[in-house]
C-alpha positions, 0 to 999 in steps of 0.5 A: 369261058371268058370268065375263066380265061380258057382254063379248067376252072377246077386243075388250072389248064388251059385249054379250049376244049372245056365242058361247062359242068352245072354245080346244081340243077336248081335253075335249070335252063336259067341258071346263074353264073355261079351255078356254072363251072368250066372243067377240061374234059379230065376234071368233068369227067373225075366231077362225074366219077368217071376215072381212068379216061384215056384223054383226060390229062394226057394228050400227046405232045404233038396235040399239046405243042399245037394247042400252045402256039394256037394260045400264044397266037390268040394271046398275041392277036388280042394284046395287040388288037387291044394297043390299037383300040387304045390308040384309037381312044387317044 
């Protein structure tokens, strides 16, 4: 999830609820990073041919706003933490 920055690698939607999708099952149980892709629920459903799901990309405004605020708070925390760690290293 860190590789994709908590964004769907198909549509770019930012979410902390990502699904790990196997591009190949050749090394199942011993996967390389290149064997996997992080997808949002809608893209994962579409990848498996499931269409018209209620929660593909349509989230109600309240949930969307909540996730936006949580993303901002998380990002601010990590920016501040990076500054603190840089100052400790100086």
